[in-house]
Phi, psi and omega in degrees: 000137172285159180303134182276352181250131180279098179277147181299130178269083186297328182294333176292317180297316177296322180295313181296319177296315172304320179292322179288328177289328177295329178300315177306305180294326175304315180286332169298317177293332178299330179295331185250019180259151182298332180292138179298134175234190184289323168227143187221145172291156182297325182238129178262164180238111188291339182295337182292328186312301180297324179297309186287332169302310178304315180296314183303330184299325190234352185293302183293315176305320177292321178295328172291324177300312179295326175293328172298318179294314180303317184294326183295318181281334181286332176298311184047234179257020178290150170280170179303319180289326176294319180295318182291329179292317180294324178293321179295317179292318192271342180243307191288323182288317174301316177303310180299312180299317174296320180299329185258352182232300186291316187290315179303323179290328177292315178298323177295319177297321180299325189240032185302328180294340182273359185224149180289325185197175177297322180292328177289333180281326190303318175300342186251013185307323184241036177278153162084002179081197183302144170297142013268358178285312179258197183254005183272121181204161169237011171041235185287349179288354173312322184299311180296320176300313182298319177301310180303311177299322173302319177303310181301322182292319184275342183306315178293347182256003184296318178298325177295327184289355176260359185274160178294321180302313182301313180295329173295313178296313182301317181296317179300317184295323176301312178304319185286318185282349177265008171284173181302115184052036186287343178292347176290349173293347178284337188294321176305318180297307184302307185295318181298314183299329181278326176299328179279307187284329184286352171289335184253329182232076188288331191248147177281109183249338184065012183271348183071304189292341176228031185236028188292330179296310181291329174298311176304315179303307177297324177300313184294326176286322174305305181296330175294317177300314184295319185271314191259320187272011167264001176270125178299320180299314180299312181299319182295314179296320182298317178295328177291326184260014184302324179295322180297319179292324179295318180296320178302315183301311183297318180298312182284335175293317178299313178304315180309307187288337178272351181309316178295336173279324178290322174256110186294337180221153178301136178205170181293325178297319178290328175293317177292321177300317182293314181300318178295320182295316183295323179292322178299315179296320180302316180280315181296326179287321179296318177300318180302314184293320180294319178305309184289324179295316178304318184287321189245352183230030183256058175218158181278165175204154184298338181264355183296315180295322180291312179301315181301324179283323184279345192285336175290308174301327179297317181294316179298328187265344188301314183286318171305315178302314184291324178292314180296304186296318180298322178297319182292304190292326185290348179268348177282138183275076179228172179294159184291330175293320178292326174296317180296313182297315180297311179302316176300309183293315185288329175293317178293324174298311178299327179290314182292320179292323179291324180293324179293332176285309182309314189296342186269346184235127183301325181297311179295327177295319175297311181291340175256020171076018176265160175284151178294150175289143178290145177286170174299321181299315179295319182295319177301314179299319183295318181294325179296314179302315181296322187268351181245107182297328181296315182293324175299319180299315178301320182293321179296323184287326181285331185233067182297339183296348185287345186246014175287145183255127177294138180299332185279002177269358181245105186237128182290136180276347184050000000 
């Protein structure tokens, strides 16, 4: 039997924190990469291309997988309506706020030469249709939007996840994926979905309406996290087999970079080989990272709770900060290394300073995805409950559902 008590998975918290921070540094690199970004250095560095390409293969799929794990624990004993309400507050409100405030300001900086001032730009915030032709965009908020849409899609099935049939199916999947390198059984599902959908939606656009192949890609990683990686048995086996998945990552990474040599000229076969290899790396590298985080980062720390709370506002603020600071610093006649260091440091300082302001006001906390600060009345009530055993007993009598055990927390090991 799996544990009936949901213990805090500290390695998931640390993994989420690490992935969001990696997004920040990834976007610092985008400024100095040959590919066009929102702001770019006058000179690009081609050595960044293969590094960032490889990182791009697995960072966001892994982040969706981790989000699936977090969603499982966020649901708890909530009803479908309570879960949807919580997702609306935590995802849709920050997305909407950012869409109407943060993103238009970023678009303005990108197109600052087209307007006399910010006030001149404001009436044209939504001119011209979708970005990059027009000014309407959600930039990095696509991740939050996709998570919200996934939340809408899974809500009708939440009651099913508490059923005996679901737990029987989940138990069988766990038995399969806990065999030696059994999580590779996810690959046929992932690859098949992409072989079908990428014929019609070949490019990752983050625009949703023409991004269905990649939306399905991320959805499958999310569901994998929700269904499988919330099992202690799966995680324990993965931690033991982490080196095997590391070797698999290294082998297919070598194959990926050797493909131009293997195929002397570009062809549809090479395209399919590259796409499949990239998907294998995406999964195997993600599994490797989870295995190592479970092994070495599954403990609490005094900064974990603080960082875990701050990481959502950090994500919302990181790209505006990089674009604003980058636009200014890139005009200074200093070395490119100095530019990179200054953009990194000044952006971090601005994000941290903004966070200290956000955390003081409930309105800002809500629109940046944080929980409201408890009122004095709530804190007094909590203290009374904590100090009075009689009131605690009364609370238990009044709310016995707090101690119900979800059926899906009891899984047969067979």
